[in-house]
C-alpha positions as CSV (number, residue, x, y, z in Angstrom):
1,M,102.4,110.5,129.6
2,A,104.7,113.2,127.6
3,G,105.5,116.4,129.3
4,A,104.7,120.0,128.2
5,G,108.1,119.8,126.1
6,S,106.4,117.3,123.3
7,R,102.9,118.8,122.4
8,P,100.9,116.8,120.0
9,R,100.3,117.6,116.4
10,Y,97.0,119.0,117.1
11,L,98.2,121.0,119.9
12,T,100.6,122.3,117.7
13,P,100.4,125.9,115.8
14,E,100.7,126.1,111.9
15,R,103.7,127.6,111.0
16,S,102.7,129.3,107.7
17,A,105.1,132.4,106.6
18,P,103.8,135.7,108.5
19,G,103.0,137.2,105.1
20,D,100.5,134.1,103.9
21,R,98.5,134.5,107.4
22,L,97.8,137.8,107.0
23,R,97.6,138.7,103.7
24,S,93.7,138.3,103.4
25,V,90.7,138.3,106.0
26,P,89.0,135.3,104.8
27,G,92.0,133.5,104.9
28,L,91.9,134.3,108.6
29,L,88.7,133.2,109.1
30,G,88.0,129.7,110.5
31,P,88.5,129.4,114.6
32,A,85.1,130.9,115.4
33,F,83.8,128.6,113.8
34,V,85.2,125.3,115.5
35,A,84.3,127.1,118.7
36,A,80.6,127.6,117.3
37,I,79.8,124.1,117.6
38,A,80.1,124.4,121.3
39,Y,76.3,126.4,120.8
40,V,74.8,124.0,118.6
41,D,75.3,120.8,120.3
42,P,72.7,118.4,121.4
43,G,72.7,119.7,124.7
44,N,71.4,123.2,123.3
45,V,68.5,121.0,121.5
46,A,67.0,119.5,124.7
47,S,67.1,123.1,126.2
48,N,65.8,125.1,123.8
49,I,63.2,122.6,122.4
50,S,61.8,121.2,125.7
51,A,61.9,125.8,126.4
52,G,59.7,126.2,123.1
53,A,57.2,123.2,124.1
54,Q,56.3,123.9,127.9
55,Y,56.6,127.8,127.8
56,R,56.2,128.7,124.0
57,Y,58.1,132.2,123.6
58,L,58.7,132.9,127.3
59,L,62.1,132.5,127.2
60,V,63.1,133.6,123.7
61,W,65.2,136.8,125.7
62,V,67.4,134.0,127.3
63,V,68.7,132.9,123.9
64,V,69.3,136.0,122.8
65,L,71.5,137.0,125.9
66,A,73.3,134.2,126.0
67,N,74.5,134.4,122.5
68,V,75.0,138.0,122.9
69,M,77.0,137.4,126.3
70,A,78.9,134.3,124.3
71,G,79.7,136.7,121.3
72,L,81.8,139.0,123.9
73,V,83.2,136.0,125.9
74,Q,84.6,134.5,122.9
75,Y,86.4,137.1,121.2
76,L,88.2,138.0,124.4
77,S,89.1,134.2,124.9
78,A,90.2,134.6,120.7
79,K,92.0,138.0,121.5
80,L,93.8,136.7,125.0
81,G,95.5,133.5,122.2
82,V,96.5,136.1,119.6
83,V,98.2,138.7,121.7
84,T,99.8,136.0,124.5
85,G,100.3,133.1,122.2
86,S,99.1,130.9,124.9
87,S,95.6,129.2,125.6
88,L,93.9,130.6,128.7
89,P,94.3,127.4,130.7
90,E,98.3,127.9,130.0
91,V,97.9,131.7,131.4
92,V,96.1,130.0,134.2
93,R,99.1,127.6,135.0
94,D,101.3,130.0,134.8
95,R,99.7,132.6,137.3
96,S,98.6,129.7,139.9
97,G,100.5,127.5,142.3
98,R,100.4,123.8,141.6
99,G,97.8,122.7,144.0
100,S,95.6,125.2,142.8
101,R,96.3,124.0,139.1
102,L,95.3,121.0,140.1
103,A,92.0,121.9,141.4
104,Y,91.3,124.2,139.0
105,W,92.0,121.1,136.7
106,A,90.0,118.7,138.3
107,Q,86.6,120.9,137.9
108,A,87.5,121.6,134.4
109,E,87.7,117.6,134.1
110,L,83.9,117.6,135.1
111,T,82.9,120.1,133.2
112,A,84.4,118.2,130.0
113,M,82.8,114.9,131.3
114,A,79.2,117.3,131.4
115,T,79.4,118.2,127.6
116,D,80.5,115.0,126.2
117,L,77.8,113.1,128.1
118,A,75.7,116.0,126.2
119,E,77.2,115.7,123.1
120,I,77.0,111.4,123.0
121,V,74.0,111.2,124.5
122,G,72.8,113.1,121.6
123,G,74.6,111.5,119.1
124,A,72.8,108.5,120.2
125,I,69.4,108.9,120.3
126,A,69.5,110.6,116.7
127,L,71.3,107.7,115.5
128,Q,68.4,105.5,117.6
129,L,65.7,108.1,115.5
130,L,67.6,107.3,112.2
131,F,68.0,103.8,112.3
132,G,66.3,102.4,115.1
133,L,69.9,101.8,117.0
134,P,70.1,100.8,120.7
135,L,71.5,104.1,123.1
136,V,74.3,102.1,123.8
137,V,75.3,101.2,120.2
138,G,74.7,104.5,119.1
139,G,77.2,106.0,121.9
140,V,79.7,104.1,121.2
141,I,79.4,104.7,117.2
142,T,78.7,108.4,118.0
143,G,82.8,108.4,119.7
144,V,84.3,106.4,117.3
145,V,83.4,108.5,114.4
146,S,84.6,111.7,117.1
147,L,87.9,109.7,116.8
148,A,88.0,109.8,113.4
149,L,87.4,113.5,113.3
150,L,90.0,114.3,115.8
151,S,92.4,111.7,113.9
152,V,92.0,114.5,110.6
153,Q,92.8,117.1,113.1
154,N,95.7,115.2,114.6
155,R,97.4,114.4,111.2
156,G,96.2,116.8,108.9
157,G,96.5,120.2,110.5
158,Q,93.9,122.3,112.1
159,R,92.6,123.6,108.7
160,P,91.6,119.9,107.2
161,F,89.5,119.7,110.3
162,E,88.0,123.2,110.4
163,R,86.6,122.4,106.9
164,V,85.1,119.3,108.2
165,I,83.7,121.4,111.3
166,V,82.0,123.9,109.4
167,G,80.9,121.7,107.0
168,L,79.0,119.8,110.0
169,L,77.8,123.0,111.0
170,A,76.1,123.6,107.6
171,V,74.0,120.0,107.9
172,I,73.7,121.4,111.9
173,A,72.2,125.2,110.3
174,I,70.1,123.5,107.5
175,G,68.1,120.7,110.0
176,F,67.3,123.5,112.4
177,V,66.3,126.4,110.7
178,A,64.5,124.3,108.1
179,G,62.2,124.2,111.4
180,V,60.9,127.6,111.0
181,V,60.0,127.3,107.4
182,F,57.8,124.4,108.1
183,A,56.5,126.0,111.3
184,P,56.3,129.8,111.0
185,P,56.3,131.2,114.5
186,D,54.0,134.1,115.7
187,P,56.0,137.7,115.2
188,A,54.2,139.3,117.8
189,R,54.5,136.5,120.4
190,A,58.0,136.4,119.6
191,A,58.8,139.7,120.0
192,A,56.9,139.7,123.5
193,G,59.1,136.9,124.4
194,L,62.3,139.4,124.5
195,L,61.1,140.8,128.1
196,P,63.2,139.1,130.5
197,R,60.8,137.0,132.7
198,F,59.9,133.3,134.4
199,D,57.6,131.5,135.5
200,G,58.3,129.3,137.8
201,A,61.2,127.2,139.4
202,H,61.5,125.1,136.2
203,S,61.6,127.7,133.9
204,V,64.4,128.8,135.9
205,L,66.4,125.5,135.5
206,L,65.6,125.7,131.9
207,A,67.0,129.0,131.6
208,A,70.4,128.1,133.3
209,A,70.5,125.0,130.9
210,M,70.0,127.4,127.7
211,I,73.0,129.7,128.9
212,G,74.9,126.5,130.2
213,A,74.5,125.2,126.6
214,T,75.9,128.3,124.9
215,V,78.3,130.2,127.4
216,M,79.9,127.0,127.5
217,P,83.2,126.2,129.8
218,H,84.8,124.5,127.2
219,A,84.7,126.7,124.6
220,I,85.8,129.6,126.5
221,Y,89.1,127.4,126.9
222,L,89.0,126.4,123.5
223,H,89.1,129.5,121.4
224,S,92.2,131.0,123.1
225,G,94.1,127.8,121.8
226,L,92.5,127.9,118.3
227,T,93.6,130.9,117.6
228,R,96.9,130.2,118.9
229,D,97.0,126.7,117.2
230,R,96.5,128.7,113.7
231,H,98.0,132.2,114.3
232,G,100.8,131.6,117.0
233,R,101.7,134.6,118.5
234,T,101.6,137.5,116.5
235,E,104.1,140.6,117.3
236,P,102.2,144.6,118.0
237,G,101.6,146.3,115.1
238,A,99.7,146.2,111.6
239,P,100.1,142.8,111.5
240,R,97.7,142.1,115.2
241,V,95.5,144.8,114.3
242,R,94.5,143.1,111.0
243,L,94.5,140.1,113.0
244,L,92.0,140.8,116.2
245,R,89.9,143.2,113.2
246,A,89.6,139.2,111.1
247,T,88.8,137.7,114.7
248,R,86.3,140.0,115.6
249,I,84.6,139.2,111.9
250,D,85.1,135.6,112.9
251,V,83.3,135.7,115.7
252,T,80.4,138.0,114.9
253,V,79.9,135.6,111.7
254,A,79.9,132.8,113.8
255,M,77.8,133.8,116.4
256,C,74.7,135.1,114.2
257,I,74.8,131.6,112.7
258,A,74.9,129.8,115.9
259,G,72.5,132.3,117.8
260,A,70.0,131.5,114.5
261,V,70.4,128.3,114.9
262,N,69.6,128.1,118.3
263,L,66.3,130.9,118.2
264,S,65.2,128.9,115.1
265,M,65.1,125.7,117.8
266,L,63.2,127.0,120.1
267,L,60.8,129.5,117.6
268,M,59.8,125.9,115.9
269,A,59.2,123.8,118.9
270,A,57.0,127.1,120.3
271,A,55.1,127.3,117.0
272,A,54.7,123.4,116.7
273,L,55.1,121.8,119.8
274,G,54.0,124.6,122.2
275,G,51.1,123.6,124.8
276,R,51.6,119.7,124.6
277,G,52.6,118.4,127.7
278,D,53.9,115.4,126.3
279,I,57.4,116.9,124.8
280,D,59.3,115.6,127.4
281,S,62.1,114.1,125.6
282,L,63.7,114.6,122.4
283,Q,62.1,111.4,120.8
284,A,58.6,112.9,122.0
285,A,60.0,116.3,120.2
286,H,60.9,114.1,116.8
287,A,57.8,112.4,117.0
288,G,55.6,115.3,117.9
289,V,57.4,117.2,114.6
290,Q,56.6,114.4,112.8
291,D,53.0,114.4,113.2
292,A,52.7,118.0,113.4
293,L,54.7,119.1,110.1
294,G,55.5,115.8,108.1
295,D,57.9,113.5,108.1
296,W,60.8,115.6,106.0
297,A,60.7,118.3,108.6
298,A,61.3,115.0,111.4
299,L,63.7,113.7,109.3
300,L,65.8,116.8,108.8
301,L,65.4,117.2,112.7
302,A,67.0,114.1,113.1
303,V,70.4,114.6,110.9
304,G,70.7,117.9,112.2
305,L,70.9,116.2,115.9
306,L,73.3,113.7,114.5
307,A,75.4,116.2,112.8
308,S,75.4,118.5,115.8
309,G,76.4,115.4,118.2
310,L,79.3,114.1,116.1
311,A,80.8,117.9,116.0
312,S,80.4,119.0,119.1
313,T,82.0,115.6,120.7
314,S,85.1,116.0,118.7
315,V,85.3,119.7,119.8
316,G,84.8,119.0,123.0
317,A,87.3,116.4,123.2
318,Y,89.8,118.5,121.2
319,A,89.0,121.0,124.2
320,G,89.5,118.6,127.1
321,A,92.9,117.3,125.4
322,M,94.0,121.4,125.3
323,I,92.8,122.2,128.8
324,M,94.8,119.1,130.4
325,E,98.0,120.2,128.4
326,G,97.5,124.0,129.1
327,L,97.4,123.2,133.2
328,L,98.9,120.5,133.6
329,G,101.8,120.5,131.4
330,R,100.9,116.9,130.2
331,T,99.3,115.0,127.4
332,I,97.9,111.4,127.2
333,P,97.4,109.6,123.5
334,L,94.2,110.6,122.0
335,L,92.2,107.1,122.3
336,I,92.7,107.3,126.1
337,R,91.6,111.2,125.7
338,R,89.1,109.8,123.7
339,M,88.0,107.0,126.8
340,V,88.2,109.6,129.6
341,T,85.1,111.4,128.6
342,L,82.9,108.6,126.8
343,I,83.0,106.0,129.4
344,P,80.7,107.9,132.0
345,A,78.3,109.2,128.7
346,L,78.2,105.1,128.0
347,A,77.7,104.2,131.4
348,I,74.8,106.7,131.9
349,L,73.2,105.3,128.7
350,A,73.3,101.9,129.9
351,A,71.9,102.5,133.2
352,G,68.7,103.4,131.8
353,V,68.9,107.1,132.6
354,D,66.0,109.2,131.1
355,P,68.3,110.6,128.1
356,T,66.7,114.1,127.5
357,R,67.1,114.6,131.1
358,A,70.7,113.9,131.6
359,L,71.2,116.7,128.5
360,I,69.6,119.1,130.7
361,I,70.9,118.1,133.8
362,S,74.9,118.2,132.1
363,Q,73.6,122.1,130.8
364,V,73.3,123.4,133.9
365,V,76.3,121.6,135.7
366,L,77.8,123.3,132.8
367,S,76.4,126.3,133.8
368,F,78.2,126.3,137.1
369,G,81.5,125.6,135.5
370,I,81.1,129.0,133.5
371,P,82.3,131.1,136.2
372,F,86.0,129.5,136.7
373,A,86.6,129.5,132.7
374,L,85.0,133.5,132.4
375,I,86.2,135.1,135.6
376,P,90.2,134.5,134.9
377,L,89.7,135.4,131.2
378,V,87.6,138.6,132.0
379,R,91.0,139.4,134.5
380,F,93.8,138.6,132.0
381,S,92.2,140.3,129.3
382,A,92.1,143.3,131.6
383,D,96.0,142.7,132.8
384,R,98.1,145.2,130.7
385,T,100.8,143.8,132.0
386,L,100.0,140.9,129.4
387,M,97.9,142.4,127.2
388,G,99.7,145.6,126.5
389,A,98.5,147.7,124.4
390,D,95.3,145.4,123.2
391,V,94.3,145.0,127.2
392,N,90.2,145.6,127.2
393,R,88.9,148.9,127.2
394,L,86.9,149.6,130.9
395,A,83.4,149.6,129.4
396,T,84.9,145.8,128.0
397,T,85.8,144.9,131.3
398,A,82.7,146.3,132.4
399,A,80.9,144.6,130.5
400,A,82.6,141.2,130.6
401,A,82.3,141.0,134.5
402,S,78.5,142.1,134.5
403,I,78.1,138.6,132.4
404,A,79.9,136.7,135.2
405,V,77.5,138.1,137.5
406,V,74.4,137.6,135.6
407,I,75.6,133.7,135.1
408,T,76.7,133.6,138.8
409,A,73.3,135.2,140.4
410,L,71.8,132.7,138.0
411,N,73.1,129.9,139.1
412,L,72.6,131.2,142.9
413,L,69.1,131.5,142.4
414,L,68.8,128.0,140.9
415,I,70.4,126.7,143.6
416,Y,67.9,128.3,146.1
417,L,64.7,127.3,144.2
418,T,65.9,123.5,143.8
419,V,66.6,123.3,147.8
420,T,63.6,125.2,148.8
421,G,61.5,123.4,146.3
422,H,59.8,126.6,144.9
């Protein structure tokens, strides 16, 4: 196990000349698209389709709110990386005692395992739907392919990895947005779904899962490291202003794509599967789509789910490595890093746990991990001694703090409803 000084290549900033890096805005785009994979992972598929099938358009507002919140959060994370030249885990390490760092890392690892559970299970389900493979075999294949994708990043640097991930993001978008073409939603009922409300404890559970699947802890940690690895630390002045402007564009475009995909999942389920009481798993959703919309729609759903599982588990493992390196100043070989979070997911598949239920619960676990990532991000990005002239404006800090409060309150409500059985 190497020390902090031997950072692996996949965590090393690219060393292009400043003029080359900052010459054009399009050349600066990319990190947000890698982070955006976290917002269209199999956990999103499970929670959004479940929400649409069970409650039709009731939780449209949750999808919209979650993506708006995620956009602000991801920009703050990216800005922290640009301004400080450090990832969020590195900043936490530098400002915490040893005991605090270890405890913080332990909870971050638990959320990383929950992340990988959703992604491995999703890939395994997709392979079962497409080729009839057993779930455990599909989980192993998903893990192996994700390791190959990580090797692209490890050997070729961040830009080739970004291109691969953007390609998979395009496949995901086509696979799920096509659903609303096959099953157009009711515009009036979809608009009515923008009014915030719930319908019992289970709708709160799904809402927490949807938020946990969108504002994901590992994505909050990851984005600061992605901008650090791509751009390094940029000195104050015109280059930083240009880079931050490009970062805002990067985040906006990536989040619009992720938001459209998430909304399409729910709207398709509401239009094609709404009112069906038997849609309680991704396999049942696939069968329902096949019955209602035909073989092509079902095929696109399965292909989108597979691309989602492969891309998101690679990005999740990358984030896990970044968290460990940042908080503990230690790195481990790529294969071992991959196995740390892969083995629990495979064990759950082998144990026969309902995979869709495991997906949804994993997103709730992620939702509980959000404050641990979000609160330090708000605090550090509002720290003038750390951020200098690029410190958050008061309104930005207030909005980010409100997001942390809303998510924490939703989690507390979920605990209450679960304990009391309401």
